[in-house]
C-alpha positions in Angstrom: -47.4 4.0 -73.5 -44.4 4.4 -75.6 -41.8 1.7 -75.9 -39.0 4.0 -74.6 -40.7 4.0 -71.2 -38.3 2.5 -68.7 -39.6 0.7 -65.6 -38.0 -0.4 -62.3 -39.8 -2.8 -60.1 -38.4 -2.6 -56.6 -39.5 -6.0 -55.3 -40.0 -8.8 -57.8 -42.8 -10.8 -56.3 -46.1 -12.0 -57.7 -47.8 -8.6 -58.2 -44.7 -7.2 -59.9 -44.7 -10.2 -62.1 -48.3 -9.7 -63.0 -47.7 -6.1 -64.0 -44.6 -6.9 -65.9 -46.3 -9.7 -67.8 -49.2 -7.4 -68.7 -46.8 -4.8 -70.1 -43.9 -6.6 -71.7 -44.6 -7.0 -75.4 -47.6 -4.7 -75.3 -46.4 -1.4 -73.7 -42.7 -1.9 -73.5 -39.9 -4.4 -74.2 -38.2 -6.7 -71.7 -35.1 -4.6 -72.1 -37.0 -1.6 -70.7 -37.6 -3.4 -67.4 -35.3 -3.5 -64.4 -36.0 -5.6 -61.3 -34.5 -5.2 -57.9 -34.9 -8.2 -55.5 -32.6 -9.6 -52.9 -33.7 -13.2 -53.6 -31.3 -14.9 -56.0 -34.0 -17.4 -57.3 -36.4 -14.6 -58.1 -33.6 -12.7 -60.0 -32.9 -15.9 -61.9 -36.5 -16.2 -63.0 -36.6 -12.6 -64.1 -33.3 -12.9 -66.0 -34.9 -15.7 -68.1 -37.5 -13.2 -69.2 -34.8 -10.9 -70.6 -35.0 -8.1 -68.1 -32.1 -6.6 -66.2 -31.8 -7.5 -62.5 -30.0 -6.3 -59.4 -29.8 -7.4 -55.8 -30.0 -3.9 -54.4 -30.7 -0.4 -55.6 -27.9 1.2 -57.6 -27.1 4.0 -60.0 -29.1 2.3 -62.8 -32.2 3.4 -61.0 -31.5 7.0 -62.1 -32.3 6.1 -65.7 -35.6 4.4 -65.0 -38.5 6.8 -65.6 -41.1 4.9 -63.5 -40.4 3.2 -60.2 -42.9 0.7 -58.8 -42.5 -0.1 -55.1 -43.8 -3.7 -54.6 -42.3 -4.7 -51.3 -43.8 -5.5 -47.9 -44.9 -2.5 -45.9 -42.6 -3.5 -43.0 -39.5 -3.0 -45.1 -40.7 -0.2 -47.4 -39.1 2.7 -45.5 -35.7 1.0 -45.4 -36.0 0.3 -49.2 -37.0 3.8 -49.9 -34.0 5.2 -48.1 -31.7 3.0 -50.3 -33.4 4.1 -53.5 -33.8 7.8 -52.7 -30.2 8.9 -53.7 -31.1 7.9 -57.3 -34.5 9.6 -57.5 -34.8 12.2 -60.3 -37.3 15.1 -60.5 -39.0 13.5 -63.5 -39.3 10.0 -61.9 -42.9 8.8 -61.5 -43.2 6.7 -58.4 -46.0 4.2 -58.1 -46.6 2.3 -54.8 -48.5 -0.9 -54.6 -47.3 -1.5 -51.0 -50.3 -2.0 -48.7 -50.8 0.0 -45.6 -48.5 3.0 -46.4 -50.3 6.2 -47.1 -49.2 8.3 -50.2 -48.4 11.2 -47.9 -46.2 9.1 -45.7 -44.3 7.7 -48.7 -44.0 11.2 -50.2 -42.3 12.3 -47.0 -39.8 9.4 -47.0 -38.9 10.2 -50.7 -38.5 13.9 -50.1 -35.7 15.8 -48.6 -35.0 19.1 -46.9 -38.5 19.0 -45.5 -40.1 18.9 -49.0 -42.2 15.9 -49.9 -41.8 14.2 -53.3 -45.3 14.4 -54.7 -44.9 12.9 -58.2 -46.4 9.8 -56.6 -49.4 7.5 -57.3 -50.6 5.1 -54.7 -52.3 1.9 -55.9 -54.2 -0.9 -54.2 -54.4 -3.8 -56.7 -55.8 -7.3 -55.9 -54.6 -10.8 -56.6 -56.8 -11.5 -59.7 -54.4 -9.2 -61.4 -52.2 -12.3 -61.6 -54.6 -13.6 -64.3 -55.3 -10.2 -65.9 -58.7 -9.8 -64.1 -57.6 -7.4 -61.3 -59.4 -4.4 -59.8 -57.2 -1.5 -58.7 -57.8 1.7 -56.9 -55.4 4.6 -57.6 -54.8 8.0 -56.1 -52.4 10.7 -57.3 -50.6 13.4 -55.3 -50.5 16.9 -56.8 -47.1 16.5 -58.4 -48.5 13.9 -60.8 -49.0 15.2 -64.4 -51.8 14.1 -66.8 -49.2 12.1 -68.7 -48.2 10.4 -65.4 -51.8 9.5 -64.7 -52.0 8.0 -68.2 -48.9 5.9 -67.6 -50.3 4.6 -64.3 -53.7 4.0 -65.9 -52.2 2.0 -68.7 -49.9 0.0 -66.3 -52.6 -1.1 -64.0 -55.2 -1.3 -66.8 -53.0 -3.9 -68.4 -54.0 -6.3 -65.6 -57.6 -5.4 -65.0 -60.1 -2.6 -64.1 -58.9 0.8 -62.7 -60.7 3.3 -60.6 -59.3 6.6 -59.5 -60.0 8.0 -56.0 -59.1 11.3 -54.4 -57.6 10.5 -50.9 -55.8 7.9 -48.8 -59.0 7.3 -46.9 -60.7 6.1 -50.1 -57.8 3.8 -50.8 -58.7 2.2 -47.4 -62.2 1.7 -48.8 -60.8 0.2 -51.9 -58.8 -2.2 -49.7 -61.9 -3.2 -47.9 -63.8 -3.8 -51.1 -61.6 -5.1 -53.9 -58.3 -5.5 -52.1 -59.7 -8.0 -49.6 -62.7 -8.8 -51.7 -61.3 -11.9 -53.4 -61.1 -13.6 -50.0 -64.8 -12.9 -49.4 -65.6 -14.5 -52.7 -63.4 -17.5 -52.0 -65.1 -18.0 -48.6 -68.5 -17.9 -50.2 -67.5 -20.2 -53.0 -66.0 -22.6 -50.4 -69.3 -22.6 -48.6 -71.2 -23.3 -51.8 -69.0 -26.3 -52.6 -69.3 -27.6 -49.0 -73.1 -27.2 -49.2 -73.3 -29.1 -52.5 -71.2 -32.0 -51.1 -73.4 -32.1 -48.0 -76.4 -32.5 -50.3 -75.0 -35.5 -52.2 -72.8 -34.1 -55.0 -69.2 -35.2 -55.5 -66.5 -32.7 -54.6 -65.7 -32.4 -58.4 -69.3 -31.8 -59.3 -69.8 -29.2 -56.5 -66.6 -27.4 -57.4 -67.5 -27.2 -61.1 -71.0 -26.0 -60.5 -69.9 -23.5 -57.8 -67.2 -21.8 -59.9 -69.4 -21.7 -63.0 -72.2 -20.2 -61.0 -70.1 -17.5 -59.4 -68.3 -16.7 -62.6 -71.6 -16.6 -64.6 -73.5 -14.6 -62.1 -70.8 -11.9 -61.8 -70.4 -11.7 -65.6 -74.1 -11.4 -66.1 -74.3 -8.7 -63.4 -71.4 -6.7 -64.9 -72.7 -6.9 -68.5 -76.4 -6.4 -67.9 -78.1 -3.0 -68.2 -80.5 -4.0 -65.4 -79.9 -3.6 -61.7 -78.6 -6.4 -59.5 -81.9 -6.3 -57.6 -83.8 -6.9 -60.9 -81.6 -9.8 -61.8 -81.9 -11.3 -58.3 -85.7 -11.0 -58.4 -85.8 -12.8 -61.8 -84.2 -15.8 -60.2 -86.6 -15.7 -57.2 -90.0 -17.1 -57.7 -92.5 -16.5 -54.8 -92.5 -19.5 -52.6 -89.8 -21.2 -54.6 -86.4 -22.6 -53.8 -84.4 -19.4 -54.2 -86.9 -17.5 -52.0 -86.4 -20.1 -49.3 -82.6 -19.7 -49.4 -82.7 -15.9 -49.5 -85.0 -15.9 -46.4 -82.2 -17.6 -44.5 -79.6 -15.1 -45.7 -81.9 -12.2 -44.8 -82.7 -13.7 -41.3 -79.0 -13.8 -40.7 -78.7 -10.2 -41.9 -76.2 -11.0 -44.6 -76.0 -7.4 -46.0 -75.3 -6.0 -42.5 -72.6 -8.7 -41.9 -70.9 -7.9 -45.2 -70.9 -4.2 -44.3 -69.5 -4.9 -40.9 -66.7 -7.1 -42.3 -65.8 -4.4 -44.8 -65.7 -1.7 -42.1 -63.4 -4.0 -40.1 -61.1 -4.3 -43.1 -61.1 -0.5 -43.8 -60.5 0.3 -40.2 -57.6 -2.1 -40.1 -56.1 -0.6 -43.3 -56.3 2.8 -41.6 -54.6 1.4 -38.4 -51.8 -0.1 -40.5 -51.2 3.2 -42.2 -50.9 5.0 -38.9 -48.6 2.3 -37.5 -46.2 2.4 -40.5 -46.2 6.2 -40.7 
């Protein structure tokens, strides 16, 4: 990504902060970044980083080559209408607003019945705040190969990136990686509670639980062997792990996880219909 690339973040919250932190000094300079946020304290924090700020959309947006919409879905349409007068044909729009389909947003950005299709929709997740995110992206047909590269580099600066083909697949991304950190947090909380119940101190249980989850996921990601093989290597017949896994299997853990993910995906689709 060239240093002359100029970026506008419409919404200056945590996710915008994560993206900007991953880009400034690596892909662009602070002077290339413009933040729009109605909150004065948020603007003050951004100003200290050397970026330009504004309370509301204005003519300076016309000069920003990439717009990133990072606002709550409930207010996105109103914000889009305020920004649209400054949209240029060569503007690349990236949306990280949950629950709004790419085609709905393209319609809001367009005019005279023609949708604005130079648009990438993204579903990141909260570990992007520490550079360990997982993002699903989809592009409409107005997005060029160069645009895709820009979006790839932007989201890749804060974690892994996967491209999908349709809004429905973004709902699946939401169910897996978008909501997934909460599943991991819930499981880890349960490990800690179980350790305390068996006599460990809270500090001991927390240290062991986080190290176990972190180590197991890293081993799984880096190994050339399947997760099934890695699991079986931990599981001796008649041993402690086998006893624990029997409890998980009797509770149909895999089915429960699938059911939970379907609920998340269905809710994502419902939200998209509501907001459209």
